[in-house]
ChimeraX commands (.cxc) that place a marker at each C-alpha (Angstrom):
marker #1 position 122.64,101.96,92.11 radius 0.5
marker #1 position 122.02,103.35,95.69 radius 0.5
marker #1 position 123.74,105.74,97.96 radius 0.5
marker #1 position 125.35,103.25,100.34 radius 0.5
marker #1 position 127.36,105.96,102.05 radius 0.5
marker #1 position 125.01,108.38,103.83 radius 0.5
marker #1 position 126.74,111.28,105.53 radius 0.5
marker #1 position 126.69,110.24,109.19 radius 0.5
marker #1 position 127.18,106.99,111.07 radius 0.5
marker #1 position 123.64,107.17,112.49 radius 0.5
marker #1 position 122.16,107.74,109.05 radius 0.5
marker #1 position 124.20,104.81,107.65 radius 0.5
marker #1 position 122.82,102.54,110.38 radius 0.5
marker #1 position 119.25,103.69,109.70 radius 0.5
marker #1 position 119.79,103.26,105.97 radius 0.5
marker #1 position 121.27,99.75,106.40 radius 0.5
marker #1 position 118.39,98.70,108.68 radius 0.5
marker #1 position 115.87,99.95,106.14 radius 0.5
marker #1 position 117.57,98.15,103.25 radius 0.5
marker #1 position 117.79,94.93,105.28 radius 0.5
marker #1 position 114.09,95.17,106.17 radius 0.5
marker #1 position 113.11,95.74,102.54 radius 0.5
marker #1 position 115.17,92.72,101.46 radius 0.5
marker #1 position 114.21,90.59,104.47 radius 0.5
marker #1 position 113.40,86.98,103.58 radius 0.5
marker #1 position 109.82,86.19,104.57 radius 0.5
marker #1 position 109.37,82.72,103.11 radius 0.5
marker #1 position 106.48,84.05,101.02 radius 0.5
marker #1 position 107.33,84.05,97.32 radius 0.5
marker #1 position 105.06,87.02,96.60 radius 0.5
marker #1 position 106.89,89.19,99.15 radius 0.5
marker #1 position 110.50,88.06,98.83 radius 0.5
marker #1 position 112.86,89.77,96.40 radius 0.5
marker #1 position 114.62,87.70,93.75 radius 0.5
marker #1 position 117.95,86.04,94.47 radius 0.5
marker #1 position 119.91,88.43,92.25 radius 0.5
marker #1 position 118.72,91.47,94.19 radius 0.5
marker #1 position 119.22,89.66,97.49 radius 0.5
marker #1 position 122.83,88.95,96.51 radius 0.5
marker #1 position 123.35,92.63,95.63 radius 0.5
marker #1 position 121.86,93.75,98.96 radius 0.5
marker #1 position 124.04,91.31,100.89 radius 0.5
marker #1 position 127.15,92.55,99.07 radius 0.5
marker #1 position 126.38,96.12,100.17 radius 0.5
marker #1 position 125.49,95.11,103.74 radius 0.5
marker #1 position 128.65,93.02,104.15 radius 0.5
marker #1 position 130.70,96.16,103.59 radius 0.5
marker #1 position 129.00,97.96,106.47 radius 0.5
marker #1 position 129.53,97.69,110.21 radius 0.5
marker #1 position 126.06,96.37,111.15 radius 0.5
marker #1 position 124.75,93.71,113.52 radius 0.5
marker #1 position 125.09,90.21,112.03 radius 0.5
marker #1 position 121.35,89.68,112.65 radius 0.5
marker #1 position 120.56,92.27,109.95 radius 0.5
marker #1 position 122.45,90.28,107.32 radius 0.5
marker #1 position 120.94,87.05,108.64 radius 0.5
marker #1 position 117.37,88.30,108.11 radius 0.5
marker #1 position 118.21,88.90,104.44 radius 0.5
marker #1 position 119.80,85.46,104.07 radius 0.5
marker #1 position 117.15,83.38,105.85 radius 0.5
marker #1 position 113.69,83.57,107.40 radius 0.5
marker #1 position 113.93,84.79,111.00 radius 0.5
marker #1 position 111.26,86.25,113.28 radius 0.5
marker #1 position 111.78,89.89,114.29 radius 0.5
marker #1 position 113.32,90.15,117.76 radius 0.5
marker #1 position 112.83,92.77,120.47 radius 0.5
marker #1 position 115.35,95.36,119.27 radius 0.5
marker #1 position 114.24,95.03,115.65 radius 0.5
marker #1 position 110.58,95.34,116.63 radius 0.5
marker #1 position 111.32,98.46,118.65 radius 0.5
marker #1 position 113.20,100.01,115.73 radius 0.5
marker #1 position 110.40,99.06,113.31 radius 0.5
marker #1 position 107.45,100.13,115.41 radius 0.5
marker #1 position 109.04,102.83,117.55 radius 0.5
marker #1 position 108.07,101.33,120.89 radius 0.5
marker #1 position 108.05,98.01,122.65 radius 0.5
marker #1 position 105.00,95.83,122.84 radius 0.5
marker #1 position 103.19,95.38,126.16 radius 0.5
marker #1 position 104.28,92.35,128.19 radius 0.5
marker #1 position 102.60,89.23,126.86 radius 0.5
marker #1 position 101.77,90.69,123.44 radius 0.5
marker #1 position 103.76,89.25,120.54 radius 0.5
marker #1 position 103.70,89.79,116.80 radius 0.5
marker #1 position 103.52,86.46,115.00 radius 0.5
marker link #1:1,2 radius 0.2
marker link #1:2,3 radius 0.2
marker link #1:3,4 radius 0.2
marker link #1:4,5 radius 0.2
marker link #1:5,6 radius 0.2
marker link #1:6,7 radius 0.2
marker link #1:7,8 radius 0.2
marker link #1:8,9 radius 0.2
marker link #1:9,10 radius 0.2
marker link #1:10,11 radius 0.2
marker link #1:11,12 radius 0.2
marker link #1:12,13 radius 0.2
marker link #1:13,14 radius 0.2
marker link #1:14,15 radius 0.2
marker link #1:15,16 radius 0.2
marker link #1:16,17 radius 0.2
marker link #1:17,18 radius 0.2
marker link #1:18,19 radius 0.2
marker link #1:19,20 radius 0.2
marker link #1:20,21 radius 0.2
marker link #1:21,22 radius 0.2
marker link #1:22,23 radius 0.2
marker link #1:23,24 radius 0.2
marker link #1:24,25 radius 0.2
marker link #1:25,26 radius 0.2
marker link #1:26,27 radius 0.2
marker link #1:27,28 radius 0.2
marker link #1:28,29 radius 0.2
marker link #1:29,30 radius 0.2
marker link #1:30,31 radius 0.2
marker link #1:31,32 radius 0.2
marker link #1:32,33 radius 0.2
marker link #1:33,34 radius 0.2
marker link #1:34,35 radius 0.2
marker link #1:35,36 radius 0.2
marker link #1:36,37 radius 0.2
marker link #1:37,38 radius 0.2
marker link #1:38,39 radius 0.2
marker link #1:39,40 radius 0.2
marker link #1:40,41 radius 0.2
marker link #1:41,42 radius 0.2
marker link #1:42,43 radius 0.2
marker link #1:43,44 radius 0.2
marker link #1:44,45 radius 0.2
marker link #1:45,46 radius 0.2
marker link #1:46,47 radius 0.2
marker link #1:47,48 radius 0.2
marker link #1:48,49 radius 0.2
marker link #1:49,50 radius 0.2
marker link #1:50,51 radius 0.2
marker link #1:51,52 radius 0.2
marker link #1:52,53 radius 0.2
marker link #1:53,54 radius 0.2
marker link #1:54,55 radius 0.2
marker link #1:55,56 radius 0.2
marker link #1:56,57 radius 0.2
marker link #1:57,58 radius 0.2
marker link #1:58,59 radius 0.2
marker link #1:59,60 radius 0.2
marker link #1:60,61 radius 0.2
marker link #1:61,62 radius 0.2
marker link #1:62,63 radius 0.2
marker link #1:63,64 radius 0.2
marker link #1:64,65 radius 0.2
marker link #1:65,66 radius 0.2
marker link #1:66,67 radius 0.2
marker link #1:67,68 radius 0.2
marker link #1:68,69 radius 0.2
marker link #1:69,70 radius 0.2
marker link #1:70,71 radius 0.2
marker link #1:71,72 radius 0.2
marker link #1:72,73 radius 0.2
marker link #1:73,74 radius 0.2
marker link #1:74,75 radius 0.2
marker link #1:75,76 radius 0.2
marker link #1:76,77 radius 0.2
marker link #1:77,78 radius 0.2
marker link #1:78,79 radius 0.2
marker link #1:79,80 radius 0.2
marker link #1:80,81 radius 0.2
marker link #1:81,82 radius 0.2
marker link #1:82,83 radius 0.2
marker link #1:83,84 radius 0.2
view
């Protein structure tokens, strides 16, 4: 199905973050993946040593937080600016 065992720990973390973002629950039916695929993604993620917040964003709708935003966008937002 997917290579859930990239060669290095850093690559596994990047891979897991990417998969979690792709499967992230948005609350918008047109964007969310189906429940069968979500279950498959969660099964793979549960076998990895990742932050619990990454699994949580696949399970339920949560707003991106500071660390996730920095990893997604590559830099922090200026003080006072928020992505809604």
